[in-house]
Predicted model as a PDB file, atoms N, CA, C, CB and O in Angstrom, pLDDT in the B-factor column:
MODEL        1                                                                  
ATOM      1  N   MET A   1    -180.298-114.856  32.903  1.00 88.00           N  
ATOM      2  CA  MET A   1    -181.077-113.659  32.710  1.00 88.00           C  
ATOM      3  C   MET A   1    -180.727-113.051  31.346  1.00 88.00           C  
ATOM      4  CB  MET A   1    -180.826-112.649  33.858  1.00 88.00           C  
ATOM      5  O   MET A   1    -179.551-112.946  30.995  1.00 88.00           O  
ATOM      6  N   LYS A   2    -181.722-112.661  30.597  1.00 90.00           N  
ATOM      7  CA  LYS A   2    -181.540-112.026  29.292  1.00 90.00           C  
ATOM      8  C   LYS A   2    -181.495-110.510  29.476  1.00 90.00           C  
ATOM      9  CB  LYS A   2    -182.682-112.431  28.308  1.00 90.00           C  
ATOM     10  O   LYS A   2    -182.294-109.938  30.216  1.00 90.00           O  
ATOM     11  N   PHE A   3    -180.542-109.868  28.785  1.00 92.00           N  
ATOM     12  CA  PHE A   3    -180.435-108.416  28.826  1.00 92.00           C  
ATOM     13  C   PHE A   3    -179.788-107.933  27.537  1.00 92.00           C  
ATOM     14  CB  PHE A   3    -179.622-107.949  30.064  1.00 92.00           C  
ATOM     15  O   PHE A   3    -179.182-108.718  26.808  1.00 92.00           O  
ATOM     16  N   LYS A   4    -179.915-106.658  27.261  1.00 94.00           N  
ATOM     17  CA  LYS A   4    -179.323-106.048  26.061  1.00 94.00           C  
ATOM     18  C   LYS A   4    -177.857-105.711  26.343  1.00 94.00           C  
ATOM     19  CB  LYS A   4    -180.115-104.761  25.632  1.00 94.00           C  
ATOM     20  O   LYS A   4    -177.523-105.152  27.387  1.00 94.00           O  
ATOM     21  N   SER A   5    -177.003-106.059  25.402  1.00 93.00           N  
ATOM     22  CA  SER A   5    -175.579-105.790  25.536  1.00 93.00           C  
ATOM     23  C   SER A   5    -175.292-104.300  25.379  1.00 93.00           C  
ATOM     24  CB  SER A   5    -174.785-106.595  24.505  1.00 93.00           C  
ATOM     25  O   SER A   5    -175.945-103.607  24.600  1.00 93.00           O  
ATOM     26  N   GLU A   6    -174.312-103.823  26.127  1.00 92.00           N  
ATOM     27  CA  GLU A   6    -173.858-102.439  25.992  1.00 92.00           C  
ATOM     28  C   GLU A   6    -172.636-102.359  25.080  1.00 92.00           C  
ATOM     29  CB  GLU A   6    -173.531-101.840  27.373  1.00 92.00           C  
ATOM     30  O   GLU A   6    -172.225-101.266  24.690  1.00 92.00           O  
ATOM     31  N   THR A   7    -172.046-103.526  24.734  1.00 93.00           N  
ATOM     32  CA  THR A   7    -170.811-103.536  23.951  1.00 93.00           C  
ATOM     33  C   THR A   7    -170.909-104.286  22.632  1.00 93.00           C  
ATOM     34  CB  THR A   7    -169.722-104.132  24.759  1.00 93.00           C  
ATOM     35  O   THR A   7    -170.066-104.095  21.756  1.00 93.00           O  
ATOM     36  N   CYS A   8    -171.924-105.137  22.469  1.00 95.00           N  
ATOM     37  CA  CYS A   8    -172.010-105.990  21.285  1.00 95.00           C  
ATOM     38  C   CYS A   8    -173.270-105.659  20.483  1.00 95.00           C  
ATOM     39  CB  CYS A   8    -172.006-107.482  21.688  1.00 95.00           C  
ATOM     40  O   CYS A   8    -174.363-105.511  21.029  1.00 95.00           O  
ATOM     41  N   PHE A   9    -173.072-105.549  19.162  1.00 94.00           N  
ATOM     42  CA  PHE A   9    -174.163-105.127  18.289  1.00 94.00           C  
ATOM     43  C   PHE A   9    -174.254-106.034  17.077  1.00 94.00           C  
ATOM     44  CB  PHE A   9    -173.974-103.672  17.850  1.00 94.00           C  
ATOM     45  O   PHE A   9    -173.242-106.548  16.600  1.00 94.00           O  
ATOM     46  N   GLY A  10    -175.467-106.230  16.580  1.00 90.00           N  
ATOM     47  CA  GLY A  10    -175.703-107.045  15.400  1.00 90.00           C  
ATOM     48  C   GLY A  10    -175.378-106.280  14.132  1.00 90.00           C  
ATOM     49  O   GLY A  10    -174.994-105.111  14.171  1.00 90.00           O  
ATOM     50  N   ARG A  11    -175.537-106.949  13.025  1.00 89.00           N  
ATOM     51  CA  ARG A  11    -175.258-106.336  11.723  1.00 89.00           C  
ATOM     52  C   ARG A  11    -176.124-105.116  11.452  1.00 89.00           C  
ATOM     53  CB  ARG A  11    -175.460-107.349  10.623  1.00 89.00           C  
ATOM     54  O   ARG A  11    -175.737-104.222  10.699  1.00 89.00           O  
ATOM     55  N   ASN A  12    -177.299-105.086  12.071  1.00 92.00           N  
ATOM     56  CA  ASN A  12    -178.203-103.951  11.870  1.00 92.00           C  
ATOM     57  C   ASN A  12    -177.947-102.808  12.858  1.00 92.00           C  
ATOM     58  CB  ASN A  12    -179.642-104.415  11.992  1.00 92.00           C  
ATOM     59  O   ASN A  12    -178.644-101.794  12.826  1.00 92.00           O  
ATOM     60  N   GLY A  13    -176.953-102.968  13.730  1.00 93.00           N  
ATOM     61  CA  GLY A  13    -176.604-101.938  14.691  1.00 93.00           C  
ATOM     62  C   GLY A  13    -177.330-102.025  16.015  1.00 93.00           C  
ATOM     63  O   GLY A  13    -177.045-101.254  16.932  1.00 93.00           O  
ATOM     64  N   ALA A  14    -178.270-102.961  16.129  1.00 94.00           N  
ATOM     65  CA  ALA A  14    -179.021-103.114  17.377  1.00 94.00           C  
ATOM     66  C   ALA A  14    -178.203-103.900  18.406  1.00 94.00           C  
ATOM     67  CB  ALA A  14    -180.368-103.821  17.113  1.00 94.00           C  
ATOM     68  O   ALA A  14    -177.409-104.771  18.049  1.00 94.00           O  
ATOM     69  N   SER A  15    -178.409-103.582  19.675  1.00 94.00           N  
ATOM     70  CA  SER A  15    -177.740-104.307  20.752  1.00 94.00           C  
ATOM     71  C   SER A  15    -178.149-105.773  20.726  1.00 94.00           C  
ATOM     72  CB  SER A  15    -178.069-103.681  22.121  1.00 94.00           C  
ATOM     73  O   SER A  15    -179.320-106.105  20.543  1.00 94.00           O  
ATOM     74  N   LEU A  16    -177.160-106.642  20.912  1.00 95.00           N  
ATOM     75  CA  LEU A  16    -177.456-108.074  20.954  1.00 95.00           C  
ATOM     76  C   LEU A  16    -178.063-108.447  22.298  1.00 95.00           C  
ATOM     77  CB  LEU A  16    -176.183-108.903  20.692  1.00 95.00           C  
ATOM     78  O   LEU A  16    -177.737-107.853  23.326  1.00 95.00           O  
ATOM     79  N   ASN A  17    -178.952-109.439  22.279  1.00 95.00           N  
ATOM     80  CA  ASN A  17    -179.407-110.018  23.531  1.00 95.00           C  
ATOM     81  C   ASN A  17    -178.233-110.780  24.120  1.00 95.00           C  
ATOM     82  CB  ASN A  17    -180.658-110.947  23.325  1.00 95.00           C  
ATOM     83  O   ASN A  17    -177.499-111.455  23.399  1.00 95.00           O  
ATOM     84  N   SER A  18    -178.057-110.673  25.428  1.00 96.00           N  
ATOM     85  CA  SER A  18    -176.977-111.352  26.125  1.00 96.00           C  
ATOM     86  C   SER A  18    -177.569-112.219  27.222  1.00 96.00           C  
ATOM     87  CB  SER A  18    -175.961-110.339  26.708  1.00 96.00           C  
ATOM     88  O   SER A  18    -178.639-111.930  27.757  1.00 96.00           O  
ATOM     89  N   TYR A  19    -176.858-113.279  27.543  1.00 97.00           N  
ATOM     90  CA  TYR A  19    -177.286-114.227  28.564  1.00 97.00           C  
ATOM     91  C   TYR A  19    -176.100-114.514  29.468  1.00 97.00           C  
ATOM     92  CB  TYR A  19    -177.842-115.541  27.928  1.00 97.00           C  
ATOM     93  O   TYR A  19    -174.967-114.618  28.998  1.00 97.00           O  
ATOM     94  N   ASP A  20    -176.356-114.644  30.767  1.00 96.00           N  
ATOM     95  CA  ASP A  20    -175.297-114.937  31.722  1.00 96.00           C  
ATOM     96  C   ASP A  20    -174.724-116.339  31.532  1.00 96.00           C  
ATOM     97  CB  ASP A  20    -175.819-114.784  33.134  1.00 96.00           C  
ATOM     98  O   ASP A  20    -173.517-116.545  31.665  1.00 96.00           O  
ATOM     99  N   GLU A  21    -175.580-117.287  31.224  1.00 96.00           N  
ATOM    100  CA  GLU A  21    -175.184-118.687  31.155  1.00 96.00           C  
ATOM    101  C   GLU A  21    -175.565-119.295  29.805  1.00 96.00           C  
ATOM    102  CB  GLU A  21    -175.829-119.481  32.298  1.00 96.00           C  
ATOM    103  O   GLU A  21    -176.518-118.858  29.159  1.00 96.00           O  
ATOM    104  N   ARG A  22    -174.806-120.305  29.395  1.00 97.00           N  
ATOM    105  CA  ARG A  22    -175.067-120.990  28.123  1.00 97.00           C  
ATOM    106  C   ARG A  22    -176.477-121.590  28.096  1.00 97.00           C  
ATOM    107  CB  ARG A  22    -174.020-122.095  27.885  1.00 97.00           C  
ATOM    108  O   ARG A  22    -177.182-121.492  27.092  1.00 97.00           O  
ATOM    109  N   PHE A  23    -176.882-122.217  29.222  1.00 96.00           N  
ATOM    110  CA  PHE A  23    -178.192-122.875  29.241  1.00 96.00           C  
ATOM    111  C   PHE A  23    -179.321-121.879  29.022  1.00 96.00           C  
ATOM    112  CB  PHE A  23    -178.398-123.607  30.564  1.00 96.00           C  
ATOM    113  O   PHE A  23    -180.346-122.237  28.442  1.00 96.00           O  
ATOM    114  N   GLU A  24    -179.160-120.629  29.474  1.00 97.00           N  
ATOM    115  CA  GLU A  24    -180.187-119.608  29.254  1.00 97.00           C  
ATOM    116  C   GLU A  24    -180.287-119.266  27.774  1.00 97.00           C  
ATOM    117  CB  GLU A  24    -179.880-118.340  30.076  1.00 97.00           C  
ATOM    118  O   GLU A  24    -181.384-119.133  27.230  1.00 97.00           O  
ATOM    119  N   ALA A  25    -179.140-119.126  27.130  1.00 97.00           N  
ATOM    120  CA  ALA A  25    -179.132-118.838  25.695  1.00 97.00           C  
ATOM    121  C   ALA A  25    -179.717-120.007  24.913  1.00 97.00           C  
ATOM    122  CB  ALA A  25    -177.702-118.535  25.211  1.00 97.00           C  
ATOM    123  O   ALA A  25    -180.498-119.808  23.983  1.00 97.00           O  
ATOM    124  N   ALA A  26    -179.338-121.226  25.291  1.00 97.00           N  
ATOM    125  CA  ALA A  26    -179.850-122.421  24.608  1.00 97.00           C  
ATOM    126  C   ALA A  26    -181.365-122.550  24.788  1.00 97.00           C  
ATOM    127  CB  ALA A  26    -179.144-123.686  25.138  1.00 97.00           C  
ATOM    128  O   ALA A  26    -182.072-122.951  23.864  1.00 97.00           O  
ATOM    129  N   GLU A  27    -181.850-122.213  25.967  1.00 97.00           N  
ATOM    130  CA  GLU A  27    -183.294-122.256  26.230  1.00 97.00           C  
ATOM    131  C   GLU A  27    -184.031-121.268  25.326  1.00 97.00           C  
ATOM    132  CB  GLU A  27    -183.588-121.942  27.718  1.00 97.00           C  
ATOM    133  O   GLU A  27    -185.088-121.593  24.785  1.00 97.00           O  
ATOM    134  N   HIS A  28    -183.486-120.078  25.163  1.00 96.00           N  
ATOM    135  CA  HIS A  28    -184.128-119.089  24.295  1.00 96.00           C  
ATOM    136  C   HIS A  28    -184.039-119.518  22.828  1.00 96.00           C  
ATOM    137  CB  HIS A  28    -183.480-117.702  24.485  1.00 96.00           C  
ATOM    138  O   HIS A  28    -184.963-119.265  22.055  1.00 96.00           O  
ATOM    139  N   ALA A  29    -182.943-120.159  22.442  1.00 96.00           N  
ATOM    140  CA  ALA A  29    -182.812-120.687  21.075  1.00 96.00           C  
ATOM    141  C   ALA A  29    -183.902-121.735  20.810  1.00 96.00           C  
ATOM    142  CB  ALA A  29    -181.395-121.308  20.858  1.00 96.00           C  
ATOM    143  O   ALA A  29    -184.493-121.755  19.731  1.00 96.00           O  
ATOM    144  N   ARG A  30    -184.162-122.596  21.786  1.00 97.00           N  
ATOM    145  CA  ARG A  30    -185.237-123.600  21.630  1.00 97.00           C  
ATOM    146  C   ARG A  30    -186.598-122.919  21.485  1.00 97.00           C  
ATOM    147  CB  ARG A  30    -185.259-124.572  22.842  1.00 97.00           C  
ATOM    148  O   ARG A  30    -187.421-123.330  20.667  1.00 97.00           O  
ATOM    149  N   TYR A  31    -186.826-121.881  22.282  1.00 96.00           N  
ATOM    150  CA  TYR A  31    -188.075-121.122  22.187  1.00 96.00           C  
ATOM    151  C   TYR A  31    -188.233-120.518  20.789  1.00 96.00           C  
ATOM    152  CB  TYR A  31    -188.114-120.008  23.259  1.00 96.00           C  
ATOM    153  O   TYR A  31    -189.300-120.625  20.184  1.00 96.00           O  
ATOM    154  N   LEU A  32    -187.180-119.889  20.279  1.00 95.00           N  
ATOM    155  CA  LEU A  32    -187.243-119.273  18.951  1.00 95.00           C  
ATOM    156  C   LEU A  32    -187.517-120.317  17.869  1.00 95.00           C  
ATOM    157  CB  LEU A  32    -185.934-118.533  18.646  1.00 95.00           C  
ATOM    158  O   LEU A  32    -188.263-120.052  16.926  1.00 95.00           O  
ATOM    159  N   LYS A  33    -186.923-121.489  18.000  1.00 96.00           N  
ATOM    160  CA  LYS A  33    -187.152-122.568  17.038  1.00 96.00           C  
ATOM    161  C   LYS A  33    -188.619-123.004  17.075  1.00 96.00           C  
ATOM    162  CB  LYS A  33    -186.221-123.774  17.335  1.00 96.00           C  
ATOM    163  O   LYS A  33    -189.253-123.168  16.033  1.00 96.00           O  
ATOM    164  N   HIS A  34    -189.141-123.186  18.267  1.00 95.00           N  
ATOM    165  CA  HIS A  34    -190.526-123.645  18.440  1.00 95.00           C  
ATOM    166  C   HIS A  34    -191.542-122.606  17.974  1.00 95.00           C  
ATOM    167  CB  HIS A  34    -190.784-123.989  19.900  1.00 95.00           C  
ATOM    168  O   HIS A  34    -192.497-122.941  17.273  1.00 95.00           O  
ATOM    169  N   GLU A  35    -191.341-121.354  18.358  1.00 95.00           N  
ATOM    170  CA  GLU A  35    -192.313-120.299  18.071  1.00 95.00           C  
ATOM    171  C   GLU A  35    -192.176-119.687  16.680  1.00 95.00           C  
ATOM    172  CB  GLU A  35    -192.186-119.220  19.089  1.00 95.00           C  
ATOM    173  O   GLU A  35    -193.174-119.283  16.084  1.00 95.00           O  
ATOM    174  N   HIS A  36    -190.945-119.613  16.154  1.00 94.00           N  
ATOM    175  CA  HIS A  36    -190.718-118.885  14.910  1.00 94.00           C  
ATOM    176  C   HIS A  36    -189.997-119.686  13.828  1.00 94.00           C  
ATOM    177  CB  HIS A  36    -189.939-117.661  15.200  1.00 94.00           C  
ATOM    178  O   HIS A  36    -189.837-119.216  12.702  1.00 94.00           O  
ATOM    179  N   GLY A  37    -189.562-120.906  14.179  1.00 94.00           N  
ATOM    180  CA  GLY A  37    -188.847-121.725  13.210  1.00 94.00           C  
ATOM    181  C   GLY A  37    -187.422-121.269  12.961  1.00 94.00           C  
ATOM    182  O   GLY A  37    -186.785-121.725  12.011  1.00 94.00           O  
ATOM    183  N   SER A  38    -186.912-120.378  13.799  1.00 90.00           N  
ATOM    184  CA  SER A  38    -185.552-119.855  13.643  1.00 90.00           C  
ATOM    185  C   SER A  38    -184.537-120.785  14.297  1.00 90.00           C  
ATOM    186  CB  SER A  38    -185.443-118.445  14.247  1.00 90.00           C  
ATOM    187  O   SER A  38    -184.642-121.078  15.488  1.00 90.00           O  
ATOM    188  N   SER A  39    -183.564-121.246  13.533  1.00 95.00           N  
ATOM    189  CA  SER A  39    -182.506-122.101  14.085  1.00 95.00           C  
ATOM    190  C   SER A  39    -181.351-121.225  14.556  1.00 95.00           C  
ATOM    191  CB  SER A  39    -182.013-123.141  13.029  1.00 95.00           C  
ATOM    192  O   SER A  39    -180.596-120.682  13.751  1.00 95.00           O  
ATOM    193  N   MET A  40    -181.231-121.099  15.860  1.00 95.00           N  
ATOM    194  CA  MET A  40    -180.189-120.273  16.467  1.00 95.00           C  
ATOM    195  C   MET A  40    -179.315-121.159  17.352  1.00 95.00           C  
ATOM    196  CB  MET A  40    -180.808-119.097  17.292  1.00 95.00           C  
ATOM    197  O   MET A  40    -179.767-122.172  17.885  1.00 95.00           O  
ATOM    198  N   VAL A  41    -178.056-120.751  17.494  1.00 95.00           N  
ATOM    199  CA  VAL A  41    -177.134-121.473  18.367  1.00 95.00           C  
ATOM    200  C   VAL A  41    -176.442-120.483  19.298  1.00 95.00           C  
ATOM    201  CB  VAL A  41    -176.087-122.271  17.536  1.00 95.00           C  
ATOM    202  O   VAL A  41    -176.110-119.369  18.892  1.00 95.00           O  
ATOM    203  N   PRO A  42    -176.227-120.892  20.548  1.00 96.00           N  
ATOM    204  CA  PRO A  42    -175.531-120.010  21.485  1.00 96.00           C  
ATOM    205  C   PRO A  42    -174.025-120.032  21.254  1.00 96.00           C  
ATOM    206  CB  PRO A  42    -175.842-120.413  22.925  1.00 96.00           C  
ATOM    207  O   PRO A  42    -173.462-121.043  20.832  1.00 96.00           O  
ATOM    208  N   TYR A  43    -173.384-118.901  21.536  1.00 95.00           N  
ATOM    209  CA  TYR A  43    -171.925-118.838  21.507  1.00 95.00           C  
ATOM    210  C   TYR A  43    -171.447-117.874  22.586  1.00 95.00           C  
ATOM    211  CB  TYR A  43    -171.412-118.398  20.105  1.00 95.00           C  
ATOM    212  O   TYR A  43    -172.112-116.886  22.895  1.00 95.00           O  
ATOM    213  N   GLU A  44    -170.290-118.178  23.148  1.00 95.00           N  
ATOM    214  CA  GLU A  44    -169.708-117.308  24.155  1.00 95.00           C  
ATOM    215  C   GLU A  44    -168.913-116.215  23.446  1.00 95.00           C  
ATOM    216  CB  GLU A  44    -168.807-118.111  25.143  1.00 95.00           C  
ATOM    217  O   GLU A  44    -168.044-116.504  22.624  1.00 95.00           O  
ATOM    218  N   CYS A  45    -169.210-114.986  23.763  1.00 95.00           N  
ATOM    219  CA  CYS A  45    -168.606-113.842  23.096  1.00 95.00           C  
ATOM    220  C   CYS A  45    -167.213-113.565  23.649  1.00 95.00           C  
ATOM    221  CB  CYS A  45    -169.492-112.605  23.249  1.00 95.00           C  
ATOM    222  O   CYS A  45    -167.015-113.472  24.860  1.00 95.00           O  
ATOM    223  N   GLU A  46    -166.262-113.436  22.743  1.00 94.00           N  
ATOM    224  CA  GLU A  46    -164.889-113.115  23.138  1.00 94.00           C  
ATOM    225  C   GLU A  46    -164.768-111.677  23.629  1.00 94.00           C  
ATOM    226  CB  GLU A  46    -163.936-113.345  21.970  1.00 94.00           C  
ATOM    227  O   GLU A  46    -163.872-111.365  24.414  1.00 94.00           O  
ATOM    228  N   ARG A  47    -165.644-110.813  23.183  1.00 93.00           N  
ATOM    229  CA  ARG A  47    -165.574-109.393  23.560  1.00 93.00           C  
ATOM    230  C   ARG A  47    -166.099-109.166  24.979  1.00 93.00           C  
ATOM    231  CB  ARG A  47    -166.376-108.538  22.563  1.00 93.00           C  
ATOM    232  O   ARG A  47    -165.422-108.544  25.798  1.00 93.00           O  
ATOM    233  N   CYS A  48    -167.291-109.663  25.271  1.00 95.00           N  
ATOM    234  CA  CYS A  48    -167.916-109.333  26.557  1.00 95.00           C  
ATOM    235  C   CYS A  48    -167.948-110.490  27.555  1.00 95.00           C  
ATOM    236  CB  CYS A  48    -169.313-108.859  26.320  1.00 95.00           C  
ATOM    237  O   CYS A  48    -168.152-110.275  28.750  1.00 95.00           O  
ATOM    238  N   GLY A  49    -167.747-111.719  27.067  1.00 95.00           N  
ATOM    239  CA  GLY A  49    -167.758-112.873  27.966  1.00 95.00           C  
ATOM    240  C   GLY A  49    -169.134-113.432  28.249  1.00 95.00           C  
ATOM    241  O   GLY A  49    -169.255-114.451  28.929  1.00 95.00           O  
ATOM    242  N   PHE A  50    -170.186-112.783  27.738  1.00 96.00           N  
ATOM    243  CA  PHE A  50    -171.537-113.298  27.913  1.00 96.00           C  
ATOM    244  C   PHE A  50    -171.885-114.182  26.718  1.00 96.00           C  
ATOM    245  CB  PHE A  50    -172.564-112.137  28.066  1.00 96.00           C  
ATOM    246  O   PHE A  50    -171.067-114.365  25.816  1.00 96.00           O  
ATOM    247  N   TRP A  51    -173.085-114.723  26.716  1.00 96.00           N  
ATOM    248  CA  TRP A  51    -173.550-115.603  25.642  1.00 96.00           C  
ATOM    249  C   TRP A  51    -174.530-114.858  24.756  1.00 96.00           C  
ATOM    250  CB  TRP A  51    -174.206-116.880  26.216  1.00 96.00           C  
ATOM    251  O   TRP A  51    -175.377-114.115  25.253  1.00 96.00           O  
ATOM    252  N   HIS A  52    -174.424-115.049  23.450  1.00 96.00           N  
ATOM    253  CA  HIS A  52    -175.338-114.485  22.456  1.00 96.00           C  
ATOM    254  C   HIS A  52    -175.856-115.631  21.593  1.00 96.00           C  
ATOM    255  CB  HIS A  52    -174.630-113.387  21.577  1.00 96.00           C  
ATOM    256  O   HIS A  52    -175.416-116.773  21.725  1.00 96.00           O  
ATOM    257  N   LEU A  53    -176.801-115.309  20.706  1.00 95.00           N  
ATOM    258  CA  LEU A  53    -177.309-116.285  19.747  1.00 95.00           C  
ATOM    259  C   LEU A  53    -176.921-115.864  18.342  1.00 95.00           C  
ATOM    260  CB  LEU A  53    -178.842-116.436  19.865  1.00 95.00           C  
ATOM    261  O   LEU A  53    -176.876-114.677  18.017  1.00 95.00           O  
ATOM    262  N   SER A  54    -176.644-116.856  17.524  1.00 94.00           N  
ATOM    263  CA  SER A  54    -176.300-116.622  16.126  1.00 94.00           C  
ATOM    264  C   SER A  54    -177.130-117.559  15.266  1.00 94.00           C  
ATOM    265  CB  SER A  54    -174.774-116.831  15.872  1.00 94.00           C  
ATOM    266  O   SER A  54    -177.384-118.696  15.665  1.00 94.00           O  
ATOM    267  N   PRO A  55    -177.560-117.107  14.093  1.00 93.00           N  
ATOM    268  CA  PRO A  55    -178.241-118.042  13.189  1.00 93.00           C  
ATOM    269  C   PRO A  55    -177.335-119.253  12.931  1.00 93.00           C  
ATOM    270  CB  PRO A  55    -178.620-117.339  11.842  1.00 93.00           C  
ATOM    271  O   PRO A  55    -176.137-119.102  12.693  1.00 93.00           O  
ATOM    272  N   ALA A  56    -177.913-120.434  12.980  1.00 91.00           N  
ATOM    273  CA  ALA A  56    -177.139-121.670  12.844  1.00 91.00           C  
ATOM    274  C   ALA A  56    -176.359-121.718  11.539  1.00 91.00           C  
ATOM    275  CB  ALA A  56    -178.057-122.872  12.931  1.00 91.00           C  
ATOM    276  O   ALA A  56    -175.264-122.280  11.501  1.00 91.00           O  
ATOM    277  N   ASP A  57    -176.895-121.145  10.476  1.00 88.00           N  
ATOM    278  CA  ASP A  57    -176.201-121.210   9.187  1.00 88.00           C  
ATOM    279  C   ASP A  57    -175.023-120.228   9.087  1.00 88.00           C  
ATOM    280  CB  ASP A  57    -177.185-120.933   8.068  1.00 88.00           C  
ATOM    281  O   ASP A  57    -174.243-120.296   8.137  1.00 88.00           O  
ATOM    282  N   ARG A  58    -174.892-119.322  10.055  1.00 80.00           N  
ATOM    283  CA  ARG A  58    -173.763-118.382  10.059  1.00 80.00           C  
ATOM    284  C   ARG A  58    -172.728-118.708  11.126  1.00 80.00           C  
ATOM    285  CB  ARG A  58    -174.266-116.972  10.266  1.00 80.00           C  
ATOM    286  O   ARG A  58    -171.641-118.131  11.137  1.00 80.00           O  
ATOM    287  N   GLN A  59    -173.063-119.631  12.020  1.00 65.00           N  
ATOM    288  CA  GLN A  59    -172.150-119.966  13.113  1.00 65.00           C  
ATOM    289  C   GLN A  59    -171.014-120.826  12.600  1.00 65.00           C  
ATOM    290  CB  GLN A  59    -172.894-120.686  14.246  1.00 65.00           C  
ATOM    291  O   GLN A  59    -171.241-121.819  11.909  1.00 65.00           O  
ATOM    292  N   THR A  60    -169.802-120.450  12.936  1.00 58.00           N  
ATOM    293  CA  THR A  60    -168.642-121.229  12.529  1.00 58.00           C  
ATOM    294  C   THR A  60    -168.158-122.074  13.694  1.00 58.00           C  
ATOM    295  CB  THR A  60    -167.515-120.311  12.019  1.00 58.00           C  
ATOM    296  O   THR A  60    -168.429-121.769  14.855  1.00 58.00           O  
ATOM    297  N   SER A  61    -167.454-123.117  13.378  1.00 52.00           N  
ATOM    298  CA  SER A  61    -166.907-123.989  14.399  1.00 52.00           C  
ATOM    299  C   SER A  61    -165.854-123.251  15.208  1.00 52.00           C  
ATOM    300  CB  SER A  61    -166.316-125.251  13.771  1.00 52.00           C  
ATOM    301  O   SER A  61    -165.119-122.419  14.677  1.00 52.00           O  
ATOM    302  N   SER A  62    -165.787-123.563  16.498  1.00 50.00           N  
ATOM    303  CA  SER A  62    -164.779-122.941  17.344  1.00 50.00           C  
ATOM    304  C   SER A  62    -163.530-123.802  17.442  1.00 50.00           C  
ATOM    305  CB  SER A  62    -165.341-122.678  18.730  1.00 50.00           C  
ATOM    306  O   SER A  62    -162.665-123.553  18.281  1.00 50.00           O  
ATOM    307  N   THR A  63    -163.433-124.824  16.581  1.00 45.00           N  
ATOM    308  CA  THR A  63    -162.266-125.687  16.580  1.00 45.00           C  
ATOM    309  C   THR A  63    -161.039-124.883  16.180  1.00 45.00           C  
ATOM    310  CB  THR A  63    -162.468-126.883  15.632  1.00 45.00           C  
ATOM    311  O   THR A  63    -161.065-124.143  15.197  1.00 45.00           O  
ATOM    312  N   THR A  64    -159.975-125.031  16.940  1.00 44.00           N  
ATOM    313  CA  THR A  64    -158.760-124.297  16.615  1.00 44.00           C  
ATOM    314  C   THR A  64    -157.968-125.038  15.554  1.00 44.00           C  
ATOM    315  CB  THR A  64    -157.904-124.081  17.869  1.00 44.00           C  
ATOM    316  O   THR A  64    -158.119-126.249  15.387  1.00 44.00           O  
ATOM    317  N   MET A  65    -157.130-124.314  14.844  1.00 42.00           N  
ATOM    318  CA  MET A  65    -156.305-124.921  13.812  1.00 42.00           C  
ATOM    319  C   MET A  65    -155.373-125.974  14.409  1.00 42.00           C  
ATOM    320  CB  MET A  65    -155.496-123.849  13.080  1.00 42.00           C  
ATOM    321  O   MET A  65    -155.114-126.996  13.772  1.00 42.00           O  
ATOM    322  N   GLU A  66    -154.868-125.743  15.615  1.00 49.00           N  
ATOM    323  CA  GLU A  66    -153.981-126.705  16.256  1.00 49.00           C  
ATOM    324  C   GLU A  66    -154.675-128.046  16.463  1.00 49.00           C  
ATOM    325  CB  GLU A  66    -153.488-126.160  17.589  1.00 49.00           C  
ATOM    326  O   GLU A  66    -154.074-129.096  16.231  1.00 49.00           O  
ATOM    327  N   SER A  67    -155.929-128.020  16.896  1.00 47.00           N  
ATOM    328  CA  SER A  67    -156.632-129.277  17.125  1.00 47.00           C  
ATOM    329  C   SER A  67    -156.952-129.974  15.811  1.00 47.00           C  
ATOM    330  CB  SER A  67    -157.916-129.033  17.915  1.00 47.00           C  
ATOM    331  O   SER A  67    -156.984-131.204  15.759  1.00 47.00           O  
ATOM    332  N   VAL A  68    -157.187-129.213  14.751  1.00 45.00           N  
ATOM    333  CA  VAL A  68    -157.429-129.806  13.432  1.00 45.00           C  
ATOM    334  C   VAL A  68    -156.154-130.475  12.937  1.00 45.00           C  
ATOM    335  CB  VAL A  68    -157.913-128.731  12.416  1.00 45.00           C  
ATOM    336  O   VAL A  68    -156.178-131.608  12.456  1.00 45.00           O  
ATOM    337  N   MET A  69    -155.043-129.760  13.062  1.00 48.00           N  
ATOM    338  CA  MET A  69    -153.764-130.290  12.593  1.00 48.00           C  
ATOM    339  C   MET A  69    -153.357-131.539  13.382  1.00 48.00           C  
ATOM    340  CB  MET A  69    -152.673-129.218  12.706  1.00 48.00           C  
ATOM    341  O   MET A  69    -152.767-132.460  12.817  1.00 48.00           O  
ATOM    342  N   ALA A  70    -153.664-131.575  14.664  1.00 53.00           N  
ATOM    343  CA  ALA A  70    -153.299-132.722  15.502  1.00 53.00           C  
ATOM    344  C   ALA A  70    -154.045-133.981  15.077  1.00 53.00           C  
ATOM    345  CB  ALA A  70    -153.588-132.418  16.975  1.00 53.00           C  
ATOM    346  O   ALA A  70    -153.540-135.086  15.276  1.00 53.00           O  
ATOM    347  N   ARG A  71    -155.223-133.842  14.501  1.00 54.00           N  
ATOM    348  CA  ARG A  71    -156.014-134.998  14.078  1.00 54.00           C  
ATOM    349  C   ARG A  71    -155.673-135.472  12.680  1.00 54.00           C  
ATOM    350  CB  ARG A  71    -157.472-134.669  14.145  1.00 54.00           C  
ATOM    351  O   ARG A  71    -156.088-136.558  12.276  1.00 54.00           O  
ATOM    352  N   ARG A  72    -154.920-134.672  11.934  1.00 53.00           N  
ATOM    353  CA  ARG A  72    -154.564-135.015  10.559  1.00 53.00           C  
ATOM    354  C   ARG A  72    -153.631-136.219  10.534  1.00 53.00           C  
ATOM    355  CB  ARG A  72    -153.907-133.816   9.855  1.00 53.00           C  
ATOM    356  O   ARG A  72    -152.699-136.302  11.335  1.00 53.00           O  
ATOM    357  N   PRO A  73    -153.880-137.159   9.610  1.00 59.00           N  
ATOM    358  CA  PRO A  73    -152.944-138.288   9.487  1.00 59.00           C  
ATOM    359  C   PRO A  73    -151.593-137.792   9.010  1.00 59.00           C  
ATOM    360  CB  PRO A  73    -153.493-139.359   8.516  1.00 59.00           C  
ATOM    361  O   PRO A  73    -151.499-136.859   8.214  1.00 59.00           O  
ATOM    362  N   LYS A  74    -150.551-138.432   9.510  1.00 55.00           N  
ATOM    363  CA  LYS A  74    -149.186-138.021   9.119  1.00 55.00           C  
ATOM    364  C   LYS A  74    -148.649-138.845   7.996  1.00 55.00           C  
ATOM    365  CB  LYS A  74    -148.245-138.112  10.288  1.00 55.00           C  
ATOM    366  O   LYS A  74    -147.521-138.627   7.554  1.00 55.00           O  
TER     367      LYS A  74                                                      
ENDMDL                                                                          
END                                                                             
């Protein structure tokens, strides 16, 4: 279910759309891509625990430094 966040706000100060489940956010991202050409990706919010969408070009990897360091050749 999509709803407006009471705790999370975008850069413009507007409440972010929130989704209970990742698949709901991903479904809306596909809709936005199809209807408006907007490339959005879902992410789980550390603040509220719900899912939001972020422009794909601003989304950073959630890979932790520990996992990066573990893959580095010694």
